[in-house]
TORKOL-4160 file (C-alpha; in steps of 0.2 Angstrom, whole numbers, padded with zeros to 4 digits, m for minus):
208
<pt num="1" X="0641" Y="0232" Z="0593"/>
<pt num="2" X="0623" Y="0232" Z="0589"/>
<pt num="3" X="0613" Y="0228" Z="0574"/>
<pt num="4" X="0603" Y="0242" Z="0564"/>
<pt num="5" X="0588" Y="0236" Z="0554"/>
<pt num="6" X="0590" Y="0240" Z="0535"/>
<pt num="7" X="0581" Y="0234" Z="0519"/>
<pt num="8" X="0589" Y="0230" Z="0503"/>
<pt num="9" X="0577" Y="0227" Z="0489"/>
<pt num="10" X="0578" Y="0212" Z="0477"/>
<pt num="11" X="0579" Y="0219" Z="0459"/>
<pt num="12" X="0575" Y="0211" Z="0443"/>
<pt num="13" X="0590" Y="0212" Z="0430"/>
<pt num="14" X="0584" Y="0209" Z="0412"/>
<pt num="15" X="0590" Y="0208" Z="0394"/>
<pt num="16" X="0580" Y="0204" Z="0379"/>
<pt num="17" X="0582" Y="0202" Z="0360"/>
<pt num="18" X="0570" Y="0201" Z="0345"/>
<pt num="19" X="0571" Y="0186" Z="0334"/>
<pt num="20" X="0562" Y="0181" Z="0318"/>
<pt num="21" X="0553" Y="0164" Z="0316"/>
<pt num="22" X="0565" Y="0160" Z="0301"/>
<pt num="23" X="0580" Y="0163" Z="0311"/>
<pt num="24" X="0575" Y="0151" Z="0324"/>
<pt num="25" X="0570" Y="0138" Z="0311"/>
<pt num="26" X="0584" Y="0140" Z="0298"/>
<pt num="27" X="0599" Y="0144" Z="0308"/>
<pt num="28" X="0607" Y="0130" Z="0317"/>
<pt num="29" X="0610" Y="0132" Z="0335"/>
<pt num="30" X="0602" Y="0150" Z="0335"/>
<pt num="31" X="0592" Y="0147" Z="0350"/>
<pt num="32" X="0607" Y="0141" Z="0360"/>
<pt num="33" X="0617" Y="0155" Z="0354"/>
<pt num="34" X="0604" Y="0168" Z="0359"/>
<pt num="35" X="0601" Y="0160" Z="0376"/>
<pt num="36" X="0620" Y="0161" Z="0380"/>
<pt num="37" X="0622" Y="0179" Z="0374"/>
<pt num="38" X="0607" Y="0185" Z="0384"/>
<pt num="39" X="0614" Y="0176" Z="0400"/>
<pt num="40" X="0630" Y="0185" Z="0397"/>
<pt num="41" X="0621" Y="0201" Z="0395"/>
<pt num="42" X="0612" Y="0199" Z="0411"/>
<pt num="43" X="0628" Y="0195" Z="0420"/>
<pt num="44" X="0637" Y="0210" Z="0412"/>
<pt num="45" X="0623" Y="0221" Z="0418"/>
<pt num="46" X="0624" Y="0213" Z="0436"/>
<pt num="47" X="0642" Y="0218" Z="0436"/>
<pt num="48" X="0638" Y="0236" Z="0431"/>
<pt num="49" X="0624" Y="0237" Z="0444"/>
<pt num="50" X="0635" Y="0230" Z="0458"/>
<pt num="51" X="0648" Y="0244" Z="0456"/>
<pt num="52" X="0638" Y="0259" Z="0450"/>
<pt num="53" X="0619" Y="0256" Z="0451"/>
<pt num="54" X="0610" Y="0271" Z="0458"/>
<pt num="55" X="0597" Y="0261" Z="0468"/>
<pt num="56" X="0582" Y="0268" Z="0459"/>
<pt num="57" X="0570" Y="0255" Z="0454"/>
<pt num="58" X="0574" Y="0243" Z="0446"/>
<pt num="59" X="0592" Y="0246" Z="0449"/>
<pt num="60" X="0603" Y="0239" Z="0462"/>
<pt num="61" X="0613" Y="0251" Z="0473"/>
<pt num="62" X="0631" Y="0249" Z="0468"/>
<pt num="63" X="0645" Y="0250" Z="0480"/>
<pt num="64" X="0650" Y="0267" Z="0474"/>
<pt num="65" X="0633" Y="0274" Z="0479"/>
<pt num="66" X="0632" Y="0266" Z="0496"/>
<pt num="67" X="0630" Y="0279" Z="0510"/>
<pt num="68" X="0645" Y="0278" Z="0522"/>
<pt num="69" X="0659" Y="0272" Z="0511"/>
<pt num="70" X="0676" Y="0281" Z="0514"/>
<pt num="71" X="0682" Y="0293" Z="0501"/>
<pt num="72" X="0698" Y="0303" Z="0497"/>
<pt num="73" X="0704" Y="0314" Z="0482"/>
<pt num="74" X="0720" Y="0309" Z="0475"/>
<pt num="75" X="0726" Y="0327" Z="0475"/>
<pt num="76" X="0744" Y="0330" Z="0472"/>
<pt num="77" X="0748" Y="0312" Z="0477"/>
<pt num="78" X="0754" Y="0299" Z="0464"/>
<pt num="79" X="0740" Y="0287" Z="0461"/>
<pt num="80" X="0749" Y="0273" Z="0469"/>
<pt num="81" X="0751" Y="0283" Z="0485"/>
<pt num="82" X="0733" Y="0288" Z="0486"/>
<pt num="83" X="0728" Y="0269" Z="0485"/>
<pt num="84" X="0740" Y="0265" Z="0499"/>
<pt num="85" X="0733" Y="0279" Z="0510"/>
<pt num="86" X="0716" Y="0272" Z="0506"/>
<pt num="87" X="0721" Y="0255" Z="0512"/>
<pt num="88" X="0728" Y="0262" Z="0528"/>
<pt num="89" X="0712" Y="0271" Z="0531"/>
<pt num="90" X="0702" Y="0254" Z="0529"/>
<pt num="91" X="0713" Y="0246" Z="0542"/>
<pt num="92" X="0711" Y="0261" Z="0554"/>
<pt num="93" X="0693" Y="0267" Z="0551"/>
<pt num="94" X="0685" Y="0252" Z="0543"/>
<pt num="95" X="0694" Y="0239" Z="0554"/>
<pt num="96" X="0696" Y="0227" Z="0539"/>
<pt num="97" X="0710" Y="0220" Z="0529"/>
<pt num="98" X="0709" Y="0226" Z="0511"/>
<pt num="99" X="0708" Y="0212" Z="0498"/>
<pt num="100" X="0705" Y="0220" Z="0480"/>
<pt num="101" X="0707" Y="0236" Z="0470"/>
<pt num="102" X="0694" Y="0242" Z="0457"/>
<pt num="103" X="0701" Y="0253" Z="0443"/>
<pt num="104" X="0697" Y="0259" Z="0426"/>
<pt num="105" X="0708" Y="0251" Z="0412"/>
<pt num="106" X="0715" Y="0267" Z="0407"/>
<pt num="107" X="0719" Y="0272" Z="0425"/>
<pt num="108" X="0728" Y="0255" Z="0427"/>
<pt num="109" X="0737" Y="0258" Z="0410"/>
<pt num="110" X="0744" Y="0275" Z="0417"/>
<pt num="111" X="0750" Y="0266" Z="0433"/>
<pt num="112" X="0757" Y="0250" Z="0423"/>
<pt num="113" X="0767" Y="0262" Z="0411"/>
<pt num="114" X="0775" Y="0271" Z="0426"/>
<pt num="115" X="0794" Y="0273" Z="0423"/>
<pt num="116" X="0809" Y="0279" Z="0433"/>
<pt num="117" X="0818" Y="0295" Z="0428"/>
<pt num="118" X="0830" Y="0285" Z="0417"/>
<pt num="119" X="0816" Y="0276" Z="0408"/>
<pt num="120" X="0815" Y="0259" Z="0417"/>
<pt num="121" X="0797" Y="0253" Z="0419"/>
<pt num="122" X="0793" Y="0251" Z="0437"/>
<pt num="123" X="0781" Y="0237" Z="0435"/>
<pt num="124" X="0792" Y="0226" Z="0424"/>
<pt num="125" X="0798" Y="0225" Z="0406"/>
<pt num="126" X="0786" Y="0227" Z="0391"/>
<pt num="127" X="0791" Y="0209" Z="0386"/>
<pt num="128" X="0783" Y="0202" Z="0402"/>
<pt num="129" X="0765" Y="0201" Z="0407"/>
<pt num="130" X="0768" Y="0210" Z="0423"/>
<pt num="131" X="0759" Y="0209" Z="0439"/>
<pt num="132" X="0741" Y="0214" Z="0439"/>
<pt num="133" X="0744" Y="0219" Z="0457"/>
<pt num="134" X="0746" Y="0235" Z="0467"/>
<pt num="135" X="0753" Y="0235" Z="0485"/>
<pt num="136" X="0751" Y="0216" Z="0485"/>
<pt num="137" X="0732" Y="0217" Z="0480"/>
<pt num="138" X="0724" Y="0211" Z="0464"/>
<pt num="139" X="0718" Y="0225" Z="0453"/>
<pt num="140" X="0701" Y="0221" Z="0445"/>
<pt num="141" X="0699" Y="0232" Z="0429"/>
<pt num="142" X="0681" Y="0239" Z="0427"/>
<pt num="143" X="0673" Y="0251" Z="0416"/>
<pt num="144" X="0656" Y="0253" Z="0425"/>
<pt num="145" X="0663" Y="0270" Z="0431"/>
<pt num="146" X="0672" Y="0282" Z="0420"/>
<pt num="147" X="0691" Y="0284" Z="0421"/>
<pt num="148" X="0697" Y="0294" Z="0436"/>
<pt num="149" X="0688" Y="0284" Z="0449"/>
<pt num="150" X="0695" Y="0269" Z="0459"/>
<pt num="151" X="0691" Y="0259" Z="0475"/>
<pt num="152" X="0700" Y="0249" Z="0488"/>
<pt num="153" X="0689" Y="0237" Z="0498"/>
<pt num="154" X="0688" Y="0221" Z="0508"/>
<pt num="155" X="0677" Y="0210" Z="0498"/>
<pt num="156" X="0674" Y="0197" Z="0511"/>
<pt num="157" X="0656" Y="0190" Z="0513"/>
<pt num="158" X="0656" Y="0197" Z="0531"/>
<pt num="159" X="0656" Y="0215" Z="0523"/>
<pt num="160" X="0647" Y="0213" Z="0506"/>
<pt num="161" X="0636" Y="0199" Z="0499"/>
<pt num="162" X="0626" Y="0196" Z="0483"/>
<pt num="163" X="0610" Y="0187" Z="0486"/>
<pt num="164" X="0602" Y="0179" Z="0471"/>
<pt num="165" X="0584" Y="0174" Z="0473"/>
<pt num="166" X="0585" Y="0163" Z="0458"/>
<pt num="167" X="0597" Y="0160" Z="0443"/>
<pt num="168" X="0594" Y="0167" Z="0426"/>
<pt num="169" X="0578" Y="0162" Z="0418"/>
<pt num="170" X="0576" Y="0163" Z="0399"/>
<pt num="171" X="0558" Y="0165" Z="0391"/>
<pt num="172" X="0551" Y="0168" Z="0374"/>
<pt num="173" X="0535" Y="0177" Z="0369"/>
<pt num="174" X="0526" Y="0189" Z="0358"/>
<pt num="175" X="0527" Y="0208" Z="0361"/>
<pt num="176" X="0514" Y="0220" Z="0353"/>
<pt num="177" X="0512" Y="0216" Z="0335"/>
<pt num="178" X="0526" Y="0203" Z="0334"/>
<pt num="179" X="0513" Y="0188" Z="0331"/>
<pt num="180" X="0508" Y="0195" Z="0314"/>
<pt num="181" X="0526" Y="0200" Z="0310"/>
<pt num="182" X="0532" Y="0183" Z="0312"/>
<pt num="183" X="0544" Y="0188" Z="0326"/>
<pt num="184" X="0546" Y="0184" Z="0345"/>
<pt num="185" X="0556" Y="0191" Z="0359"/>
<pt num="186" X="0568" Y="0181" Z="0369"/>
<pt num="187" X="0570" Y="0188" Z="0387"/>
<pt num="188" X="0582" Y="0183" Z="0401"/>
<pt num="189" X="0581" Y="0189" Z="0419"/>
<pt num="190" X="0587" Y="0186" Z="0436"/>
<pt num="191" X="0583" Y="0193" Z="0453"/>
<pt num="192" X="0596" Y="0199" Z="0465"/>
<pt num="193" X="0600" Y="0210" Z="0480"/>
<pt num="194" X="0617" Y="0217" Z="0485"/>
<pt num="195" X="0620" Y="0220" Z="0503"/>
<pt num="196" X="0634" Y="0230" Z="0510"/>
<pt num="197" X="0635" Y="0226" Z="0529"/>
<pt num="198" X="0650" Y="0238" Z="0533"/>
<pt num="199" X="0651" Y="0253" Z="0521"/>
<pt num="200" X="0667" Y="0258" Z="0529"/>
<pt num="201" X="0676" Y="0243" Z="0522"/>
<pt num="202" X="0676" Y="0251" Z="0505"/>
<pt num="203" X="0686" Y="0267" Z="0501"/>
<pt num="204" X="0684" Y="0276" Z="0484"/>
<pt num="205" X="0699" Y="0286" Z="0477"/>
<pt num="206" X="0694" Y="0300" Z="0465"/>
<pt num="207" X="0703" Y="0312" Z="0453"/>
<pt num="208" X="0715" Y="0298" Z="0447"/>
């Protein structure tokens, strides 16, 4: 094999929130609460960008939009069959072992509620939690992409990695006329890059 030179830009992911001087002074633990919520918001946006980012500054290029990933339409196949065929293609074309399945919660709901002709739930009784697995792989429910889309992939560091230039930084300052209004803006941000080393290690399934 040979190496091909590629560039993956480091992008800044941010979240911010205006807050009044009185809230900071009078409400106990307000600053700690704001910081934790903003950090959660940044991580949530990172999740969305990692799956569905379009790659246009300042967005990451998510797995779904990486050139070279494999794709198949469900067509007339049951959803479970389509995912198994995608797993087989990963082994034959991508030369990888699939590790996880991404799926919208409503698509997983349709599979989880599958029943036999006589009404028996395939994935176990409603009184049981049931396995969050399909063909032996853990199912990760995501809503970054609308229902009808799923992905099987080999999420090993050799094929995909997230590089964080630094952790989440929280800052506070004045924006525009906030100084005279008695307000401040709290901002949290981080810098990260997502590198997909082997696009063929990921296979999307459409039309679920």
